C-alpha positions in Angstrom: -188.1 79.0 -68.3 -190.5 77.5 -71.1 -192.6 80.4 -71.6 -192.0 82.9 -74.6 -194.8 85.0 -74.4 -198.2 86.0 -72.7 -201.1 83.1 -72.6 -198.7 80.3 -71.6 -199.2 80.0 -68.1 -199.7 76.0 -69.0 -195.9 76.5 -69.6 -195.0 78.2 -66.5 -196.9 75.5 -64.5 -194.7 73.1 -65.9 -191.4 75.2 -64.7 -193.5 75.0 -61.1 -194.3 71.3 -61.5 -190.8 70.5 -62.3 -189.6 72.1 -58.7 -192.4 70.4 -57.0 -191.0 66.7 -58.6 -187.7 67.3 -57.5 -188.8 67.8 -53.8 -191.1 64.9 -54.1 -194.3 66.9 -53.2 -197.5 65.5 -54.6 -199.8 67.9 -56.5 -202.8 68.0 -58.7 -203.8 70.3 -61.1 -207.0 72.2 -60.7 -209.1 75.4 -61.9 -209.5 75.8 -65.8 -207.0 73.4 -67.1 -208.8 70.4 -65.1 -212.2 71.9 -66.2 -211.3 71.2 -69.7 -210.1 67.9 -69.1 -213.5 66.9 -67.5 -215.8 68.3 -70.1 -216.2 71.8 -68.5 -213.9 73.7 -70.6 -213.6 77.5 -70.5 -211.0 79.9 -71.1 -208.5 81.4 -68.6 -205.2 83.0 -68.7 -204.1 81.4 -65.2 -203.2 77.9 -64.3 -203.8 76.2 -61.0 -202.4 73.3 -58.7 -202.9 72.2 -55.0 -200.2 70.4 -53.2 -200.2 67.8 -50.6 -198.1 70.2 -48.3 -199.6 72.5 -45.6 -199.2 76.2 -45.2 -196.2 75.6 -42.7 -194.4 74.1 -46.0 -195.3 77.3 -48.0 -192.2 79.1 -47.2 -189.8 76.1 -48.1 -192.0 76.0 -51.3 -191.8 79.6 -52.1 -187.9 79.7 -51.3 -187.5 76.3 -53.6 -189.2 78.2 -56.8 -187.3 81.4 -56.2 -184.1 79.5 -56.3 -185.3 77.8 -59.5 -185.4 81.5 -61.0 -189.3 82.0 -60.5 -191.0 85.4 -59.4 -192.7 84.4 -56.4 -195.2 85.8 -53.7 -196.4 84.0 -50.4 -199.8 84.7 -49.1 -201.3 83.5 -46.5 -204.8 83.5 -45.5 -207.0 84.2 -42.8 -208.4 81.6 -40.3 -211.0 79.5 -41.6 -210.6 80.4 -45.2 -211.1 77.6 -47.7 -207.7 78.2 -48.6 -205.0 78.6 -45.9 -202.3 79.9 -47.9 -200.7 80.0 -51.6 -197.5 80.8 -53.8 -198.3 83.0 -56.6 -195.8 82.2 -59.4 -195.6 85.1 -62.4 -193.4 85.7 -65.0 -192.7 88.8 -67.1 -195.4 88.0 -69.8 -198.0 88.3 -67.2 -198.4 84.4 -67.0 -199.7 83.2 -63.4 -199.7 79.9 -61.6 -201.1 79.6 -58.0 -199.9 77.0 -56.0 -202.4 76.3 -53.5 -201.0 74.9 -50.1 -203.9 72.5 -49.4 -207.8 73.2 -49.4 -210.1 72.5 -46.3 -212.2 69.7 -46.9 -210.1 68.1 -49.9 -209.9 64.2 -49.4 -205.8 63.6 -48.8 -206.4 60.7 -51.1 -207.3 62.9 -53.7 -203.2 62.9 -54.8 -203.7 59.1 -55.6 -206.5 59.6 -57.8 -204.9 62.3 -60.1 -205.3 61.5 -64.1 -201.8 61.6 -65.8 -202.0 63.8 -68.7 -199.1 64.2 -71.3 -198.4 67.8 -72.1 -195.5 69.4 -74.0 -193.5 66.6 -73.8 -193.9 66.1 -70.2 -196.9 64.7 -67.9 -199.0 66.8 -65.7 -201.2 65.0 -63.1 -204.8 66.4 -62.9 -207.2 66.1 -60.2 -209.6 63.4 -60.7 -213.0 63.9 -62.0 -215.1 63.2 -58.5 -212.7 65.4 -56.6 -212.8 68.3 -59.2 -216.7 68.2 -58.8 -216.8 67.8 -54.9 -214.2 70.8 -54.9 -216.3 73.1 -57.7 -219.4 72.3 -55.3 -217.9 73.3 -52.1 -216.4 76.9 -53.9 -220.0 77.6 -55.0 -219.5 80.6 -57.0 -221.7 80.4 -60.3 -218.6 79.3 -62.7 -217.8 76.6 -59.8 -221.3 75.4 -60.0 -221.4 75.4 -64.0 -218.1 73.6 -64.0 -219.3 71.1 -61.4 -222.6 70.6 -63.6 -220.8 70.3 -66.7 -218.5 67.9 -65.7 -221.2 65.7 -64.1 -223.2 65.9 -67.7 -220.2 65.1 -69.6 -220.5 61.2 -68.8 -222.8 60.4 -66.0 -222.8 56.8 -66.5 -219.2 56.8 -65.8 -219.3 59.0 -62.7 -218.5 57.3 -59.4 -221.3 58.6 -57.6 -221.1 57.1 -54.3 -217.3 58.5 -54.3 -218.3 62.0 -55.2 -221.1 61.9 -52.7 -218.8 61.1 -49.7 -216.1 63.6 -50.9 -219.0 66.2 -51.0 -219.7 65.3 -47.4 -216.4 66.1 -46.3 -216.9 69.9 -47.6 -220.0 70.0 -45.2 -223.8 69.8 -44.9 -224.5 72.6 -47.5 -222.0 71.2 -50.1 -223.6 67.8 -49.7 -227.2 69.3 -50.3 -226.2 71.1 -53.4 -224.3 68.2 -54.8 -227.2 66.0 -54.2 -229.7 68.3 -55.8 -227.2 68.4 -58.4 -227.0 64.5 -59.0 -230.5 64.1 -58.9 -231.2 66.8 -61.8 -229.1 64.0 -63.6 -230.9 61.2 -62.5 -228.2 60.4 -60.1 -229.9 60.9 -56.6 -230.4 58.7 -53.6 -233.4 56.5 -54.2 -235.7 56.1 -51.2 -237.7 53.2 -50.5 -241.5 52.3 -50.3 -241.1 51.3 -46.6 -240.4 54.9 -45.7 -243.2 56.5 -47.8 -241.4 57.8 -50.5 -241.6 56.9 -54.1 -238.4 54.9 -55.3 -237.6 57.9 -57.5 -237.7 60.7 -55.3 -234.4 62.2 -54.5 -233.1 63.9 -51.5 -234.2 67.5 -50.8 
């Protein structure tokens, strides 16, 4: 185990990723660590990742983590929950990693758009910026929305607007509308033609 004290959830995350890699399970780091990468940095004692594996595989992942010497708890969500299940990993120092067994609405191709970042002599795969923004808007909490806004504001010109817009649609109409307002605030909203009776700079409501 890499962690030697409290406040080292990222090191515990490396232990978890090592187990997932051995089973060829795709993953993407999300949460506060991803927020820091995408320009929305904030303090957090925990680490989170989502795996390309359904809740039915949760038991096998839980067992694999236990065999690696990690302390785990398998939790299943209720029908309709955005997160169908997770495996919570803890250590004796209070470090914690949540392994999310999918997120409803997340594009399966998100795992092919991850960003690989070196960390502590290893490499971690972080969720891509556009997927991160859509996911955060879908979550909808005040901190989530702030994370999304900051990730957009970090470099609006480099954002793949059409991609993030399509990803938002996967999470539903409410997420899409909130995302569109957020993009509009940064001058990235859709433009309407004069033929429709709107000014070209009008954003979608």
